Legacy VTK file of the C-alpha trace (Angstrom):
# vtk DataFile Version 3.0
C-alpha trace
ASCII
DATASET POLYDATA
POINTS 256 float
-69.348 38.296 153.928
-67.046 35.320 154.325
-65.128 34.970 157.592
-62.188 32.705 158.314
-62.222 31.772 161.996
-59.051 30.283 163.427
-59.474 28.692 166.864
-55.979 29.186 168.245
-53.781 26.127 168.870
-56.083 23.091 169.433
-53.901 20.956 167.180
-52.109 18.422 169.400
-49.515 17.199 169.956
-47.355 19.950 168.432
-49.602 23.000 168.744
-51.287 23.432 172.107
-51.987 26.634 173.974
-51.045 28.260 177.259
-52.072 26.820 180.604
-52.914 28.891 183.657
-55.955 28.734 185.872
-57.623 27.377 182.727
-56.382 26.002 179.406
-56.167 28.279 176.378
-57.204 25.400 174.097
-60.477 24.916 175.979
-61.347 28.608 176.150
-60.449 29.365 172.530
-62.516 26.424 171.307
-65.498 27.512 173.387
-65.378 31.109 172.126
-64.532 30.198 168.537
-67.300 27.614 168.230
-69.860 30.086 169.550
-68.578 32.834 167.256
-68.891 30.593 164.196
-72.506 29.839 165.087
-73.333 33.504 165.660
-71.843 34.680 162.363
-73.565 31.860 160.484
-76.901 32.676 162.136
-76.483 36.292 160.970
-76.269 35.059 157.382
-72.530 35.142 156.828
-70.380 32.396 155.364
-67.836 31.004 157.829
-64.770 28.859 157.177
-63.256 27.109 160.194
-59.520 27.424 159.546
-58.442 25.319 162.533
-56.540 22.178 161.462
-57.414 18.936 163.202
-53.965 17.477 162.543
-50.642 18.903 161.416
-47.021 17.848 161.295
-44.587 19.658 163.551
-44.272 23.254 162.394
-47.152 23.052 159.900
-50.115 24.123 162.035
-49.892 27.852 161.270
-49.327 27.311 157.563
-52.404 25.101 157.358
-54.538 27.836 158.941
-53.250 30.457 156.521
-53.632 28.214 153.493
-57.241 27.405 154.324
-58.106 31.099 154.601
-56.305 31.980 151.374
-57.668 29.077 149.317
-61.224 29.874 150.422
-60.671 33.598 149.743
-62.254 34.712 153.000
-62.910 38.422 153.446
-61.704 38.689 157.047
-59.496 36.318 159.051
-59.969 36.170 162.829
-57.653 34.171 165.105
-58.883 33.521 168.663
-56.303 33.238 171.449
-55.819 33.706 175.180
-52.778 35.327 176.722
-50.343 34.369 179.463
-48.172 36.698 181.531
-45.086 34.458 181.251
-44.311 34.458 184.944
-44.689 38.205 185.466
-46.301 39.142 188.753
-49.717 40.694 188.141
-52.206 41.649 190.834
-55.100 39.232 190.671
-57.697 41.706 191.977
-57.724 43.540 188.640
-58.274 42.143 185.131
-55.085 42.280 183.037
-57.039 42.745 179.880
-57.403 42.311 176.149
-55.150 43.154 173.226
-55.640 42.606 169.504
-52.955 42.419 166.833
-53.202 43.501 163.192
-50.879 44.685 160.427
-52.951 46.389 157.721
-54.903 49.592 158.221
-58.168 47.777 157.531
-57.168 45.048 159.972
-56.407 47.645 162.640
-59.815 49.280 162.127
-61.534 45.908 162.522
-59.389 45.159 165.571
-60.374 48.440 167.190
-64.052 47.764 166.609
-63.770 44.331 168.243
-61.638 45.613 171.113
-64.183 48.324 171.900
-66.870 45.677 172.374
-64.724 43.360 174.512
-63.685 46.205 176.802
-67.377 46.801 177.535
-67.320 43.439 179.354
-64.954 44.931 181.948
-61.560 43.884 180.608
-58.662 46.335 180.624
-57.944 47.878 177.227
-54.396 46.879 176.265
-54.779 48.344 172.799
-54.478 47.393 169.150
-50.905 46.311 168.492
-48.611 45.455 165.609
-46.794 42.115 165.588
-45.342 39.983 162.825
-47.365 36.891 163.686
-47.328 34.264 160.942
-51.105 34.235 160.459
-51.134 38.027 160.070
-48.176 38.195 157.684
-49.221 35.422 155.333
-52.984 35.779 154.994
-54.045 37.631 151.856
-56.962 39.454 153.479
-57.412 41.772 156.495
-56.562 39.702 159.561
-56.693 40.125 163.314
-55.420 38.027 166.219
-57.400 38.460 169.432
-55.833 37.791 172.829
-59.141 37.683 174.690
-57.659 37.843 178.208
-55.071 36.130 180.446
-55.361 32.488 181.510
-53.031 33.091 184.467
-54.997 36.037 185.853
-57.643 34.881 188.296
-59.405 38.221 187.878
-59.603 37.767 184.110
-60.836 34.210 184.511
-63.487 35.332 187.011
-64.661 37.968 184.536
-64.538 35.722 181.478
-67.757 34.317 180.011
-67.481 32.474 176.687
-70.945 33.475 175.467
-70.394 37.166 176.220
-66.932 37.131 174.686
-68.161 35.490 171.478
-71.020 37.960 171.235
-68.701 40.931 171.765
-66.428 39.732 168.954
-69.442 39.171 166.705
-70.789 42.667 167.346
-67.341 44.141 166.716
-67.201 42.364 163.357
-70.712 42.833 161.977
-72.616 45.077 164.384
-75.548 44.093 166.544
-78.210 42.823 164.180
-80.406 42.110 167.190
-80.484 45.780 168.195
-83.834 46.872 166.788
-83.429 50.411 168.154
-81.212 51.210 165.148
-82.986 49.047 162.590
-84.237 50.416 159.284
-87.638 48.966 158.405
-88.304 49.081 154.708
-89.930 47.592 151.641
-88.023 45.226 149.376
-89.143 45.622 145.778
-88.054 42.674 143.637
-87.749 43.926 140.064
-86.520 40.686 138.500
-87.332 37.177 139.666
-84.379 36.016 141.717
-83.320 34.032 144.788
-82.717 34.754 148.442
-79.320 33.538 149.672
-77.809 32.909 153.130
-74.675 34.919 152.254
-73.123 37.106 149.556
-71.459 34.131 147.896
-72.442 33.284 144.333
-75.404 30.947 144.219
-73.293 28.326 142.439
-71.047 28.177 145.513
-73.925 27.620 147.948
-75.874 24.444 148.765
-79.037 24.397 146.592
-81.231 23.775 149.637
-80.228 27.169 151.067
-81.535 29.093 148.031
-85.098 30.393 148.070
-86.970 31.534 144.936
-88.698 34.884 145.225
-91.144 36.390 142.743
-91.653 39.963 141.606
-93.390 42.070 144.209
-92.972 44.099 147.360
-92.012 42.586 150.712
-91.782 44.318 154.118
-88.460 43.903 155.930
-87.533 44.685 159.534
-84.022 45.877 158.723
-81.706 46.244 155.730
-78.292 47.428 154.636
-76.034 47.133 151.601
-73.198 44.632 151.735
-70.927 43.601 148.857
-73.385 44.512 146.054
-76.184 42.783 147.949
-78.954 43.805 150.282
-78.770 42.224 153.727
-82.395 41.784 154.763
-84.068 40.809 157.998
-87.686 39.708 158.146
-89.803 37.226 160.061
-91.915 35.894 157.211
-91.264 32.174 157.612
-92.953 31.503 154.272
-89.576 32.503 152.839
-87.741 29.766 154.741
-86.719 29.017 158.304
-84.044 31.710 158.546
-84.956 35.360 159.053
-81.849 36.856 157.402
-81.384 36.791 153.639
-79.189 38.350 150.955
-80.439 39.442 147.539
-78.320 40.752 144.662
-78.896 44.499 144.366
-79.322 44.421 140.572
-82.536 42.440 140.972
-84.171 44.513 143.692
-84.299 47.787 145.554
-85.157 48.645 149.137
-86.817 51.822 150.353
-86.936 52.894 153.974
-90.450 53.211 155.464
LINES 1 257
256 0 1 2 3 4 5 6 7 8 9 10 11 12 13 14 15 16 17 18 19 20 21 22 23 24 25 26 27 28 29 30 31 32 33 34 35 36 37 38 39 40 41 42 43 44 45 46 47 48 49 50 51 52 53 54 55 56 57 58 59 60 61 62 63 64 65 66 67 68 69 70 71 72 73 74 75 76 77 78 79 80 81 82 83 84 85 86 87 88 89 90 91 92 93 94 95 96 97 98 99 100 101 102 103 104 105 106 107 108 109 110 111 112 113 114 115 116 117 118 119 120 121 122 123 124 125 126 127 128 129 130 131 132 133 134 135 136 137 138 139 140 141 142 143 144 145 146 147 148 149 150 151 152 153 154 155 156 157 158 159 160 161 162 163 164 165 166 167 168 169 170 171 172 173 174 175 176 177 178 179 180 181 182 183 184 185 186 187 188 189 190 191 192 193 194 195 196 197 198 199 200 201 202 203 204 205 206 207 208 209 210 211 212 213 214 215 216 217 218 219 220 221 222 223 224 225 226 227 228 229 230 231 232 233 234 235 236 237 238 239 240 241 242 243 244 245 246 247 248 249 250 251 252 253 254 255
């Protein structure tokens, strides 16, 4: 799967985020950078849609254009909220809310929100808003307001690593959770290649492609994803990574 990750704001001088006890730009960059690494490590393709420079008023359009041109499957925008001067009690977290427009986007948003709430943040719900990046992206899109920068309670609760992991699990599940894994046998019926994502091999760096011969190979976990098998194994003879994708027409997997 191909994700477009938009690290909110972080495009000075015209597009900078909210400031409270901490800066939105700093927190969004920390979470977004970690999320990109986690999705990539799980074998997915990730496009960073955050512009490094933009003329006044062009920052949002650049983010949308990058997602659309690269035809990402899901667009995720990372933000942090601010209460705009409203008086909130600081002994309780104010919480997390996620915005989406399409039904698919709302389902993805709910999955992510469920995981973030497990960290202790108040559930502020999945909401509808006509944000530019939601209206103009051509794929399911969500905008996450992780928590409030002007709530000391939220900032005390916030941990960038845990937040990034919660978003990752909400998007793709917990591939590290072996309690629900499906061990199986991969039977390669036609000589093919192992890929780091579901992209066509011609769109991937040649050094990431691994030849695999006919035969049977044990795998620790598997699932179908976009006409491919997502496979997890620890046989380092098939490369340094332990997650691969193989086109389903060239192989089959049976649960053991």
